[in-house]
Backbone bond lengths (Angstrom), bond angles and torsions (degrees), N, CA, C in turn:
res aa  C-N    CA-C-N  psi(-1)  N-CA   C-N-CA  omega(-1)  CA-C   N-CA-C  phi
1 M - - - 1.495 - - 1.592 107.58 -
2 H 1.385 111.42 138.39 1.519 116.14 175.31 1.552 112.10 -66.36
3 P 1.325 118.31 122.02 1.437 121.51 178.99 1.550 110.54 -72.14
4 A 1.255 121.13 102.48 1.412 121.30 176.41 1.507 112.74 -81.03
5 L 1.321 115.71 123.30 1.478 120.68 -171.51 1.518 109.19 -62.75
6 S 1.294 119.73 -38.13 1.478 118.74 179.22 1.487 114.92 -60.44
7 V 1.334 114.12 -37.85 1.569 117.78 179.87 1.456 110.45 -74.08
8 I 1.287 120.46 -35.73 1.417 124.83 178.97 1.549 108.73 -64.57
9 I 1.377 114.35 -47.26 1.474 115.84 179.42 1.540 109.67 -65.00
10 F 1.312 118.96 -37.38 1.433 122.74 176.96 1.548 110.61 -58.50
11 S 1.315 119.44 -56.54 1.440 123.96 -175.44 1.556 111.24 -62.89
12 T 1.273 116.08 -40.42 1.497 120.91 -179.96 1.473 111.70 -72.51
13 T 1.306 123.17 -47.58 1.396 125.10 -173.97 1.571 110.33 -75.61
14 S 1.362 115.51 -50.76 1.432 117.77 -178.16 1.537 108.66 -63.98
15 G 1.340 116.56 -35.88 1.495 118.25 178.90 1.487 113.15 -56.15
16 A 1.435 116.06 -44.78 1.386 120.64 179.46 1.533 110.80 -67.19
17 G 1.320 118.41 -37.48 1.411 119.54 177.18 1.502 116.27 -69.13
18 Y 1.303 117.50 -35.85 1.454 120.92 177.00 1.540 109.30 -70.93
19 G 1.380 116.79 -33.55 1.490 120.72 -178.78 1.455 108.73 -66.98
20 L 1.410 116.09 -43.44 1.547 122.13 177.74 1.464 111.13 -62.28
21 L 1.392 114.21 -46.79 1.495 116.38 178.62 1.514 114.67 -62.12
22 A 1.214 118.44 -42.31 1.460 123.05 177.20 1.489 111.65 -60.67
23 L 1.308 118.89 -38.84 1.470 120.51 178.71 1.479 110.93 -72.44
24 L 1.346 119.87 -40.94 1.414 122.57 174.40 1.516 115.39 -61.06
25 G 1.318 114.30 -36.07 1.520 117.64 -176.27 1.477 106.86 -77.63
26 I 1.317 123.42 -30.27 1.426 123.56 -177.44 1.495 113.25 -84.20
27 L 1.374 116.09 -49.32 1.421 121.88 -175.03 1.514 119.69 -78.70
28 T 1.305 114.96 -34.40 1.513 119.16 -179.54 1.538 112.58 -62.18
29 P 1.322 121.43 -51.02 1.446 119.94 -178.20 1.529 114.84 -56.73
30 F 1.369 115.80 -23.47 1.480 118.19 -176.81 1.563 109.46 -103.02
31 D 1.366 116.83 23.66 1.436 120.58 175.71 1.485 116.01 59.36
32 A 1.387 116.59 28.28 1.446 120.84 178.98 1.552 108.54 -89.29
33 L 1.284 117.78 -14.68 1.497 121.06 176.71 1.520 112.40 -125.18
34 S 1.282 115.40 171.30 1.516 119.91 178.22 1.585 106.67 -68.07
35 Q 1.302 112.60 134.43 1.454 117.40 179.24 1.554 112.73 -99.25
36 D 1.366 112.62 13.73 1.493 119.68 176.21 1.513 110.26 -52.97
37 R 1.330 120.41 139.50 1.433 119.93 178.45 1.472 114.18 -66.95
38 I 1.336 117.50 -41.55 1.459 122.16 178.09 1.537 110.64 -58.06
39 F 1.352 115.19 -41.67 1.483 119.25 176.50 1.431 110.01 -62.31
40 G 1.280 119.31 -44.57 1.503 123.64 -178.96 1.465 108.24 -61.19
41 F 1.288 117.95 -43.57 1.534 119.05 179.31 1.468 111.87 -63.03
42 A 1.323 116.38 -43.29 1.470 120.41 -174.74 1.555 110.39 -69.27
43 A 1.362 116.19 -45.20 1.425 119.23 -176.60 1.544 113.05 -70.48
44 L 1.353 114.15 -43.33 1.459 116.66 178.47 1.508 112.81 -67.60
45 A 1.290 114.13 -38.00 1.533 119.32 178.78 1.523 109.63 -62.59
46 L 1.332 117.17 -38.01 1.405 119.45 176.87 1.482 112.63 -70.53
47 A 1.363 117.41 -39.38 1.473 117.97 178.22 1.557 111.57 -65.80
48 L 1.311 116.19 -47.87 1.415 117.33 -175.97 1.512 113.83 -72.27
49 A 1.337 119.67 -29.00 1.434 122.68 173.00 1.537 110.49 -65.21
50 A 1.356 118.46 -45.35 1.448 119.69 176.86 1.520 113.67 -62.07
51 I 1.358 114.55 -39.50 1.422 117.05 178.64 1.525 112.49 -66.20
52 T 1.389 116.03 -43.22 1.478 116.89 179.69 1.481 112.59 -71.55
53 I 1.250 119.33 -36.88 1.490 117.92 174.44 1.492 111.18 -62.76
54 G 1.286 119.05 -41.22 1.465 120.20 177.05 1.513 114.42 -63.82
55 L 1.308 114.67 -39.52 1.512 119.10 -176.88 1.579 108.37 -71.78
56 L 1.333 115.27 -39.77 1.452 117.76 174.44 1.414 116.37 -65.00
57 S 1.327 119.07 -35.70 1.484 122.00 178.69 1.498 111.51 -68.09
58 S 1.303 116.58 -26.91 1.527 121.80 -178.07 1.593 108.54 -66.80
59 L 1.337 113.76 -25.99 1.482 116.94 -179.90 1.510 112.29 -65.42
60 F 1.263 116.03 -32.37 1.564 119.57 -177.74 1.476 112.70 -65.63
61 H 1.387 118.74 -8.47 1.458 120.16 174.71 1.498 112.44 -89.55
62 L 1.277 118.00 -4.79 1.474 124.33 -177.39 1.534 111.59 -88.98
63 G 1.303 112.50 138.77 1.449 117.37 179.15 1.564 110.50 -73.33
64 H 1.286 116.84 -34.13 1.468 121.00 -178.93 1.516 104.23 -133.61
65 R 1.408 112.29 94.21 1.410 116.85 -175.56 1.518 111.27 -70.65
66 E 1.325 118.53 -24.73 1.407 120.31 -177.05 1.524 110.42 -66.75
67 R 1.388 119.69 -15.77 1.413 121.89 -178.99 1.556 111.59 -100.28
68 A 1.338 117.70 8.73 1.404 121.37 -177.96 1.538 114.33 -56.45
69 W 1.379 118.43 -29.64 1.455 120.48 -179.34 1.496 111.01 -63.65
70 R 1.404 114.47 -29.07 1.495 114.98 -176.39 1.497 114.42 -67.59
71 A 1.288 117.62 -17.16 1.492 120.05 -178.73 1.646 109.02 -69.41
72 L 1.281 116.40 -22.23 1.446 123.62 -177.30 1.552 106.90 -70.29
73 S 1.273 121.39 -20.82 1.503 122.98 -169.85 1.550 109.10 -85.72
74 Q 1.334 120.41 -8.92 1.479 124.06 -174.20 1.453 113.29 -101.60
75 W 1.330 117.61 25.15 1.466 119.31 -172.27 1.473 118.92 -63.67
76 R 1.327 113.58 -16.46 1.540 120.02 -178.35 1.520 108.82 -71.91
77 S 1.316 117.30 -28.49 1.525 119.29 -171.33 1.492 111.98 -126.02
78 S 1.297 119.43 -16.90 1.514 120.13 -169.11 1.579 109.39 -116.55
79 W 1.317 111.73 126.10 1.528 117.41 177.26 1.554 109.49 -69.57
80 L 1.366 116.89 -28.67 1.471 118.12 174.12 1.462 110.98 -63.90
81 S 1.311 115.41 -44.01 1.489 118.48 178.05 1.551 113.79 -64.21
82 R 1.291 118.18 -38.73 1.333 124.48 178.08 1.518 112.62 -65.23
83 E 1.325 114.25 -37.48 1.486 119.10 175.43 1.547 110.33 -65.32
84 G 1.350 114.42 -39.07 1.513 113.57 177.64 1.432 113.25 -67.66
85 V 1.379 122.28 -40.22 1.385 124.78 -177.64 1.605 107.18 -64.90
86 A 1.397 115.11 -46.80 1.463 118.28 -179.06 1.443 110.95 -61.81
87 A 1.344 121.98 -38.06 1.414 127.05 -177.49 1.533 111.54 -65.07
88 V 1.317 117.35 -44.96 1.404 124.70 174.04 1.536 114.28 -60.88
89 A 1.389 110.93 -51.22 1.390 117.47 179.28 1.532 117.79 -60.28
90 T 1.334 114.06 -26.87 1.468 118.10 -174.32 1.556 105.48 -72.97
91 Y 1.288 121.44 -27.96 1.416 122.81 177.56 1.481 116.19 -52.15
92 L 1.352 113.88 -34.15 1.506 120.33 -171.12 1.586 109.15 -68.98
93 P 1.342 117.02 -55.78 1.474 115.84 -176.78 1.589 109.20 -69.39
94 A 1.419 114.08 -34.43 1.527 116.23 -179.06 1.520 105.66 -66.56
95 G 1.276 123.54 -40.93 1.439 120.64 178.29 1.547 116.09 -66.42
96 L 1.320 113.00 -36.97 1.488 116.64 173.76 1.521 112.29 -65.75
97 F 1.330 113.59 -42.17 1.458 119.76 -178.94 1.578 108.24 -58.52
98 G 1.340 116.53 -47.17 1.398 125.33 -177.23 1.558 109.97 -67.52
99 I 1.226 120.70 -43.43 1.537 124.05 -175.46 1.576 104.35 -66.01
100 L 1.340 119.86 -49.01 1.430 122.93 -179.46 1.497 113.30 -55.02
101 W 1.363 109.24 -46.54 1.487 117.89 -178.59 1.425 116.20 -66.43
102 V 1.419 114.46 -55.74 1.502 117.60 -176.49 1.411 116.82 -72.00
103 F 1.320 117.70 -39.79 1.464 120.53 -168.60 1.556 110.99 -96.74
104 Y 1.375 117.16 -26.62 1.453 119.13 179.01 1.468 116.84 -115.40
105 G 1.377 117.26 -5.25 1.458 122.02 -178.18 1.478 112.65 67.41
106 S 1.275 119.69 20.61 1.463 123.41 179.44 1.505 113.39 -108.18
107 I 1.272 120.18 126.12 1.458 124.24 178.79 1.507 110.32 -93.30
108 S 1.216 118.28 117.90 1.470 123.24 179.14 1.460 115.07 -93.35
109 P 1.254 124.23 102.07 1.482 121.70 -178.56 1.563 111.15 -61.35
110 I 1.275 118.17 -34.36 1.461 116.43 -178.67 1.501 111.05 -70.06
111 A 1.271 119.47 -45.66 1.447 124.79 174.26 1.500 111.71 -58.24
112 G 1.290 116.42 -45.39 1.499 118.86 -177.79 1.532 110.24 -66.20
113 V 1.276 117.43 -45.29 1.483 120.86 178.03 1.449 114.17 -59.87
114 L 1.393 114.18 -43.53 1.500 119.73 178.96 1.509 111.50 -63.19
115 A 1.372 113.44 -40.86 1.456 117.33 178.17 1.534 113.11 -62.85
116 A 1.295 111.21 -42.11 1.539 117.10 176.11 1.462 112.75 -62.94
117 L 1.341 120.05 -42.76 1.457 123.26 176.84 1.557 110.79 -63.22
118 G 1.306 115.97 -37.71 1.437 120.17 -177.65 1.511 106.62 -66.40
119 A 1.280 117.32 -43.36 1.496 123.27 179.10 1.531 112.82 -58.98
120 I 1.349 113.34 -44.63 1.465 120.54 -174.86 1.571 105.30 -70.42
121 V 1.334 118.77 -44.82 1.482 120.62 -178.34 1.504 110.20 -60.38
122 T 1.388 116.05 -42.21 1.437 121.75 -177.89 1.498 110.29 -59.22
123 V 1.324 116.34 -45.83 1.548 121.11 -177.63 1.551 105.06 -65.89
124 C 1.278 118.76 -42.44 1.462 121.37 -179.77 1.563 112.44 -58.66
125 C 1.323 112.64 -39.68 1.477 119.14 177.48 1.504 112.04 -68.06
126 T 1.296 115.12 -37.73 1.454 120.33 174.79 1.501 110.76 -57.98
127 A 1.324 116.37 -52.66 1.495 123.93 179.83 1.487 110.68 -62.08
128 M 1.297 122.31 -34.99 1.415 123.54 -176.21 1.567 110.90 -79.81
129 I 1.272 118.52 -15.83 1.460 119.74 169.96 1.503 109.34 -55.90
130 Y 1.337 116.91 -44.68 1.450 125.85 -175.89 1.521 111.89 -82.71
131 R 1.309 114.32 -47.06 1.417 125.28 179.72 1.573 113.89 -52.16
132 S 1.368 111.62 -36.95 1.432 116.79 -177.80 1.540 120.05 -79.94
133 L 1.236 109.59 -5.57 1.565 116.02 -173.33 1.558 109.97 -88.51
134 K 1.324 113.86 98.88 1.499 121.97 -175.93 1.573 107.05 -67.52
135 P 1.384 120.43 -30.06 1.495 113.48 -179.61 1.501 114.61 -72.16
136 V 1.342 118.44 -3.31 1.420 122.01 175.60 1.526 111.27 -117.86
137 P 1.304 120.79 86.79 1.459 124.50 -171.92 1.503 111.42 -58.90
138 R 1.281 122.55 -29.86 1.468 123.85 -175.55 1.641 108.51 -75.09
139 W 1.287 115.18 -14.78 1.409 121.11 171.69 1.538 116.02 -98.68
140 H 1.296 110.61 -36.51 1.553 116.97 -178.09 1.491 111.76 -81.06
141 N 1.320 113.56 70.29 1.416 121.17 175.37 1.468 114.23 -157.33
142 G 1.311 119.42 170.57 1.516 123.81 -168.39 1.507 114.09 -76.26
143 W 1.339 120.25 -1.62 1.481 120.02 175.67 1.448 113.72 -81.89
144 V 1.306 120.84 -25.79 1.457 117.95 -168.63 1.563 115.36 -71.32
145 L 1.344 119.26 -41.22 1.439 117.61 178.73 1.495 114.54 -60.74
146 P 1.409 121.44 -52.04 1.399 119.37 -179.01 1.564 112.54 -66.61
147 N 1.277 117.91 -26.40 1.474 120.07 172.21 1.452 114.85 -61.07
148 Y 1.358 115.81 -46.91 1.535 119.44 177.38 1.475 109.42 -68.33
149 L 1.308 120.99 -38.54 1.485 117.81 -176.01 1.577 108.05 -71.45
150 L 1.321 119.29 -42.37 1.439 117.99 179.63 1.488 113.86 -67.64
151 A 1.363 115.96 -33.53 1.463 115.76 -179.49 1.541 110.27 -66.92
152 A 1.400 116.11 -35.99 1.460 119.20 177.01 1.505 109.82 -67.45
153 L 1.370 118.88 -39.77 1.438 120.94 177.90 1.482 113.38 -63.26
154 M 1.336 114.35 -41.05 1.503 123.37 -178.54 1.507 111.72 -60.28
155 T 1.373 112.97 -56.42 1.470 118.61 -175.84 1.552 109.25 -68.96
156 G 1.302 117.42 -37.78 1.509 118.56 177.62 1.388 112.54 -62.64
157 A 1.358 120.22 -39.81 1.442 125.11 -175.93 1.553 106.78 -73.47
158 L 1.318 120.16 -37.40 1.473 120.17 176.81 1.480 111.78 -63.25
159 W 1.283 117.47 -44.05 1.436 115.03 178.13 1.502 115.20 -70.34
160 L 1.350 114.41 -35.13 1.485 116.38 174.43 1.516 112.04 -62.01
161 A 1.291 122.07 -40.33 1.465 125.49 176.57 1.491 108.20 -64.36
162 A 1.331 119.21 -37.80 1.397 121.18 179.69 1.559 114.62 -65.64
163 V 1.327 115.18 -45.44 1.424 121.27 -179.46 1.521 108.85 -67.87
164 L 1.330 120.94 -40.78 1.458 122.35 179.22 1.521 114.41 -59.61
165 Q 1.351 116.34 -21.41 1.469 118.56 178.02 1.507 115.79 -60.50
166 F 1.362 113.79 -26.11 1.441 121.73 -179.69 1.572 111.63 -85.31
167 F 1.313 116.74 -9.39 1.468 118.64 -172.09 1.537 107.67 -128.09
168 A 1.271 117.27 -83.43 1.484 119.22 -178.05 1.573 107.35 -142.82
169 P 1.283 110.35 93.98 1.549 118.69 -177.44 1.560 107.11 -53.64
170 R 1.321 114.02 136.44 1.432 122.45 175.74 1.528 110.06 -119.01
171 P 1.349 119.48 103.27 1.439 119.88 179.08 1.554 115.86 -51.47
172 A 1.328 113.67 -31.66 1.438 117.35 -179.24 1.534 110.83 -64.59
173 V 1.319 115.28 -35.56 1.454 118.22 177.66 1.509 112.26 -66.32
174 T 1.328 113.20 -45.34 1.451 116.75 -179.86 1.533 110.31 -67.10
175 L 1.295 122.45 -30.41 1.435 125.51 172.06 1.524 108.97 -67.75
176 L 1.322 118.22 -38.61 1.449 118.94 177.75 1.567 108.37 -64.34
177 A 1.288 118.97 -40.79 1.470 120.66 179.31 1.536 111.36 -62.24
178 L 1.389 115.48 -36.84 1.463 119.66 176.37 1.586 112.96 -62.78
179 V 1.309 112.08 -47.31 1.508 120.72 -179.07 1.475 108.20 -62.77
180 A 1.331 115.94 -49.68 1.476 120.16 177.42 1.489 118.89 -57.35
181 T 1.375 112.73 -38.13 1.437 119.72 175.32 1.498 113.25 -66.59
182 A 1.332 117.58 -43.76 1.444 122.98 176.33 1.546 111.04 -64.11
183 A 1.258 117.43 -38.91 1.527 121.34 -172.31 1.550 104.28 -73.81
184 T 1.391 119.29 -41.57 1.425 121.92 -179.37 1.518 109.85 -62.38
185 A 1.402 115.57 -44.18 1.441 118.23 179.85 1.622 111.86 -58.74
186 L 1.351 114.20 -42.72 1.367 116.15 -178.05 1.522 115.43 -65.92
187 V 1.276 111.94 -37.94 1.481 122.45 -179.38 1.563 105.47 -65.81
188 K 1.356 115.07 -47.51 1.507 116.31 -179.26 1.436 114.97 -65.05
189 I 1.453 118.22 -37.20 1.484 118.05 171.25 1.457 113.53 -64.09
190 G 1.321 117.51 -36.16 1.469 120.09 175.82 1.475 113.04 -62.42
191 Y 1.351 118.51 -38.12 1.409 122.59 179.46 1.527 109.59 -68.03
192 W 1.368 116.75 -45.81 1.423 116.01 -178.36 1.517 113.08 -65.22
193 R 1.393 117.99 -31.06 1.444 120.73 177.62 1.540 109.57 -68.59
194 F 1.326 112.38 -36.69 1.517 118.07 178.89 1.468 109.97 -60.89
195 I 1.355 118.60 -53.14 1.499 122.40 -173.13 1.603 108.65 -67.20
196 D 1.355 114.16 -34.75 1.496 116.22 178.17 1.500 112.34 -65.78
197 G 1.342 116.98 -36.56 1.459 121.11 -176.28 1.513 116.70 -96.12
198 E 1.333 119.01 -2.24 1.486 120.95 -171.25 1.521 107.30 -73.74
199 T 1.256 116.14 151.22 1.498 127.71 179.15 1.524 105.29 -93.90
200 A 1.266 115.46 142.93 1.507 121.57 -178.89 1.504 110.09 -60.53
201 T 1.325 115.97 134.01 1.484 120.97 -178.96 1.573 111.45 -98.59
202 S 1.419 113.07 -19.94 1.423 116.92 178.67 1.496 106.12 -136.45
203 T 1.437 114.03 142.27 1.488 119.77 175.19 1.492 109.70 -125.76
204 T 1.327 117.76 177.03 1.459 121.16 177.50 1.581 107.99 -60.23
205 A 1.377 113.30 -38.93 1.505 118.21 -179.00 1.542 111.37 -62.93
206 S 1.327 114.51 -46.61 1.502 115.51 -176.08 1.494 110.73 -71.95
207 A 1.365 117.90 -30.89 1.430 120.13 -178.01 1.547 113.76 -72.03
208 T 1.341 114.18 -27.95 1.436 122.34 173.70 1.498 116.08 -95.19
209 G 1.311 116.53 -0.26 1.518 120.48 -178.67 1.514 114.20 68.50
210 L 1.256 116.95 26.45 1.522 124.03 -177.56 1.525 110.42 -115.28
211 T 1.322 117.12 40.66 1.400 119.46 -177.12 1.514 111.61 -70.70
212 N 1.349 121.12 -26.27 1.430 122.40 177.56 1.514 115.14 -96.16
213 S 1.314 115.04 21.38 1.487 117.73 -174.49 1.527 112.38 -118.73
214 G 1.382 114.20 19.16 1.481 117.50 179.06 1.497 111.16 80.11
215 P 1.334 116.45 -177.13 1.473 119.86 178.11 1.494 119.03 -47.74
216 V 1.299 122.65 134.22 1.371 126.96 -177.51 1.443 110.14 -119.10
217 R 1.333 120.24 127.56 1.471 121.99 178.57 1.510 109.68 -135.74
218 L 1.332 115.40 161.81 1.439 122.15 -178.61 1.496 111.22 -70.94
219 F 1.348 117.35 123.21 1.441 118.56 177.99 1.564 113.45 -84.09
220 E 1.386 112.89 -42.64 1.442 116.63 -178.57 1.543 104.48 -147.14
221 A 1.317 118.93 142.67 1.457 123.07 177.59 1.496 109.86 -72.16
222 P 1.383 113.19 140.69 1.507 118.54 -175.19 1.544 110.97 -63.79
223 H 1.345 119.93 -24.09 1.354 121.83 -179.48 1.556 113.62 -136.31
224 T 1.320 116.41 148.83 1.484 118.25 -178.36 1.506 113.73 -83.15
225 S 1.397 116.12 -13.22 1.442 119.09 179.95 1.538 107.71 -142.37
226 E 1.302 113.07 166.82 1.535 119.71 -173.56 1.527 105.51 -63.24
227 N 1.345 118.53 143.50 1.389 125.06 179.13 1.520 107.62 -129.53
228 Y 1.306 115.34 -174.07 1.521 121.00 -176.02 1.563 110.11 -65.88
229 L 1.322 115.13 -37.10 1.512 113.69 -179.65 1.460 112.26 -64.82
230 L 1.326 113.53 -46.42 1.510 118.14 179.99 1.524 112.46 -64.46
231 K 1.279 115.72 -35.40 1.483 118.18 179.24 1.541 112.03 -69.52
232 E 1.381 116.69 -43.49 1.425 121.26 -174.89 1.549 113.12 -87.26
233 M 1.338 115.01 -41.08 1.456 119.01 -178.46 1.500 119.62 -98.94
234 G 1.352 114.76 -18.24 1.447 119.77 -176.30 1.491 118.34 -100.26
235 F 1.409 115.49 11.02 1.428 120.27 177.85 1.550 108.05 -63.53
236 Q 1.409 114.00 137.08 1.493 119.59 177.95 1.530 107.12 -135.35
237 I 1.314 111.12 141.54 1.486 120.85 177.42 1.516 106.63 -110.92
238 A 1.357 117.18 138.83 1.422 118.84 174.06 1.419 115.68 -66.01
239 R 1.312 120.25 147.66 1.516 121.97 -173.36 1.531 109.01 -64.68
240 K 1.359 120.98 -34.49 1.416 118.91 -178.27 1.507 110.05 -72.15
241 H 1.319 122.53 -30.70 1.457 124.43 176.05 1.567 109.51 -72.17
242 A 1.335 115.71 -38.05 1.484 117.40 175.30 1.481 112.09 -61.40
243 A 1.330 119.49 -43.59 1.356 122.71 -179.86 1.488 115.63 -65.47
244 K 1.351 115.42 -34.48 1.488 120.76 174.19 1.503 112.03 -68.92
245 L 1.311 115.92 -39.54 1.493 118.14 177.77 1.547 111.33 -70.13
246 R 1.299 117.86 -33.53 1.431 117.05 179.34 1.603 106.75 -68.80
247 R 1.249 119.08 -35.56 1.467 117.22 -179.38 1.604 108.21 -69.22
248 I 1.323 115.31 -34.13 1.471 114.28 179.85 1.523 108.88 -68.11
249 A 1.289 118.91 -40.16 1.484 122.14 -179.27 1.524 109.62 -67.13
250 L 1.340 120.22 -39.57 1.467 118.71 176.97 1.449 113.71 -70.19
251 T 1.398 117.82 -31.71 1.481 118.91 -178.19 1.491 110.30 -76.66
252 L 1.432 115.08 -51.07 1.451 118.87 -176.61 1.564 113.66 -74.75
253 G 1.298 111.07 -51.89 1.515 115.90 -171.20 1.529 112.84 -74.05
254 F 1.298 116.14 -30.75 1.474 117.58 -172.82 1.519 111.31 -116.60
255 G 1.336 117.11 -53.87 1.435 121.23 -175.23 1.510 112.68 -62.26
256 L 1.355 120.41 -61.01 1.427 121.78 -178.25 1.567 112.65 -66.42
257 S 1.251 115.52 -38.19 1.492 117.52 176.14 1.498 111.75 -59.36
258 F 1.327 115.94 -41.71 1.499 121.41 -179.64 1.630 108.01 -64.41
259 L 1.395 116.16 -49.94 1.426 117.14 -177.77 1.505 111.94 -63.59
260 L 1.300 118.61 -41.24 1.499 122.93 179.43 1.512 107.12 -63.70
261 S 1.287 122.88 -44.82 1.418 126.23 176.24 1.484 112.69 -57.21
262 L 1.331 116.03 -40.82 1.458 122.66 177.01 1.494 112.97 -65.57
263 V 1.298 117.38 -34.41 1.493 126.58 177.28 1.610 106.91 -67.28
264 A 1.304 113.06 -45.65 1.513 120.57 -179.89 1.551 107.87 -65.64
265 L 1.326 120.89 -32.55 1.406 121.00 -179.13 1.576 112.40 -77.08
266 L 1.314 115.31 -32.86 1.479 122.34 -177.23 1.435 114.07 -86.35
267 T 1.329 120.35 -20.90 1.429 123.98 -176.28 1.540 113.31 -116.52
268 S 1.342 117.00 -176.63 1.425 116.94 176.87 1.568 105.39 -146.61
269 G 1.363 110.30 177.12 1.498 118.09 177.32 1.528 112.80 72.97
270 G 1.323 112.23 -143.63 1.524 119.25 -173.11 1.564 108.78 -64.50
271 L 1.348 116.20 -41.27 1.455 116.84 -176.54 1.531 112.26 -61.64
272 A 1.322 115.08 -45.85 1.506 119.31 179.78 1.587 106.43 -63.00
273 A 1.264 119.15 -44.96 1.428 118.23 -179.18 1.507 115.47 -61.97
274 A 1.351 113.22 -41.75 1.489 115.86 177.90 1.512 112.92 -68.47
275 A 1.354 118.77 -29.52 1.475 120.02 -179.28 1.558 105.56 -74.85
276 A 1.353 118.11 -43.60 1.471 118.87 178.35 1.560 114.57 -60.02
277 L 1.358 111.11 -41.84 1.446 115.64 179.77 1.550 115.48 -67.94
278 L 1.308 112.62 -28.24 1.492 115.81 176.02 1.496 110.37 -83.51
279 A 1.292 120.08 -30.60 1.491 118.71 -177.51 1.555 112.55 -66.69
280 A 1.320 116.95 -37.94 1.485 119.31 179.57 1.467 116.09 -61.10
281 P 1.251 120.55 -54.05 1.505 118.03 175.39 1.506 114.90 -63.42
282 L 1.318 118.80 -33.81 1.476 120.00 175.92 1.494 110.98 -63.94
283 G 1.312 113.15 -39.96 1.500 114.63 172.86 1.541 117.14 -60.14
284 M 1.298 111.81 -37.87 1.422 115.11 179.02 1.564 109.33 -70.12
285 V 1.323 120.82 -35.15 1.406 121.99 176.11 1.486 114.76 -63.25
286 G 1.421 111.10 -40.91 1.457 115.45 176.72 1.530 112.52 -63.90
287 I 1.366 115.88 -44.27 1.453 116.40 -177.34 1.506 110.85 -68.60
288 F 1.366 116.82 -30.14 1.498 120.94 176.66 1.532 109.58 -60.70
289 V 1.351 117.69 -49.49 1.412 122.74 176.58 1.616 112.74 -59.20
290 E 1.295 110.13 -46.72 1.479 115.05 177.45 1.498 114.89 -59.17
291 R 1.327 114.83 -38.87 1.511 120.41 -177.40 1.617 107.75 -71.74
292 W 1.405 113.68 -33.09 1.529 116.17 177.35 1.505 104.92 -64.59
293 L 1.271 121.16 -49.65 1.384 119.03 179.58 1.522 115.94 -61.40
294 F 1.366 116.90 -27.80 1.420 118.54 178.74 1.522 110.45 -62.79
295 F 1.304 119.27 -34.90 1.431 121.96 174.32 1.546 111.41 -83.15
296 A 1.254 121.29 -43.87 1.460 123.12 -173.95 1.531 111.82 -62.99
297 E 1.359 117.62 -33.34 1.498 119.63 -175.91 1.497 112.04 -94.25
298 A 1.348 116.83 1.80 1.554 116.95 175.10 1.549 108.10 -82.71
299 R 1.305 111.19 149.22 1.495 118.09 -179.42 1.589 108.59 -126.88
300 H 1.276 117.56 123.36 1.417 120.58 -176.25 1.592 107.07 -90.01
301 A 1.280 112.06 146.65 1.523 117.71 -177.84 1.473 116.45 -66.03
302 V 1.356 114.05 -17.31 1.526 116.03 179.56 1.442 110.92 -69.89
303 T 1.349 118.98 -20.22 1.524 120.86 179.07 1.523 111.84 -68.74
304 L 1.312 116.32 -12.74 1.483 117.26 173.97 1.548 112.55 -63.50
305 Y 1.290 115.96 -25.65 1.501 119.65 177.71 1.557 112.75 -86.33
306 Y 1.376 111.72 -0.15 1.470 114.57 178.51 1.610 108.98 -120.70
307 G 1.271 118.73 24.22 1.419 119.93 170.36 1.582 114.82 110.33
308 Q 1.329 114.46 -14.43 1.536 119.45 175.79 1.568 109.50 -57.58
309 A 1.203 119.71 133.32 1.507 118.03 -176.86 1.608 110.96 -81.52
310 A 1.304 112.98 -35.05 1.475 116.89 -178.41 1.489 112.00 -158.05
311 V 1.326 116.89 156.89 1.506 120.18 171.00 1.468 109.30 -135.70
């Protein structure tokens, strides 16, 4: 599949924002975080800014952006529509939670939990957009949903630990970032092993209904030049490049972020702050590369009609 930059920015940035919002909504009402108003403003502003930037970037992938609102009407059957509805709805409790906290110094457990639930549901809907696509076997499996949820938790926890360094550092939050980073890495490695070892579910023979007619091969290309389907669905990345990018994602997104978070946990003062502030953006870079690969390594069944042997 062709990795659309706007969609990658959306899923990476909004995922971090929703992860941060969920942690704020769950942990703050139970006094697990600083309840300082300035901290609340900084953390919520960061979360909502990341969410909004991500959602706006997703619009650039649309052919007719002026019709984007129509996607919200298909929530009964479309995970994309459910994602849009959940994203818009999450702003309401998140806004109320922020207003009460920042302007009135009141922490609302109900608004916080509702904002957190909205964030989690939105990330789940984003993952299910891909998880539900049967023509793309590398997405239609049980690894996709936990990967999206853990990536959001990881990046959200890394940013929360970084912001807390300026107010009241919480070792428990840094420990959570460590655990989330390790868990995300393990799930991502499991996903890569799964797609590397999967057996083809569709072939040219099954796609054409000629499974009992012996070997089937393409006689003539459907088009003499590249078209939309080939551009969007027929993108392929060389195995050596994919392996290199996987190592970059593991090193930057997981390895260095984990080590820097460990430094932040075991030290204090300027060193801890610097480590936490460096771990968060490195985690984002790693997830960005991982998300690019998520699209680049996927193969759509339609490519069977363009010479692909199996998917």
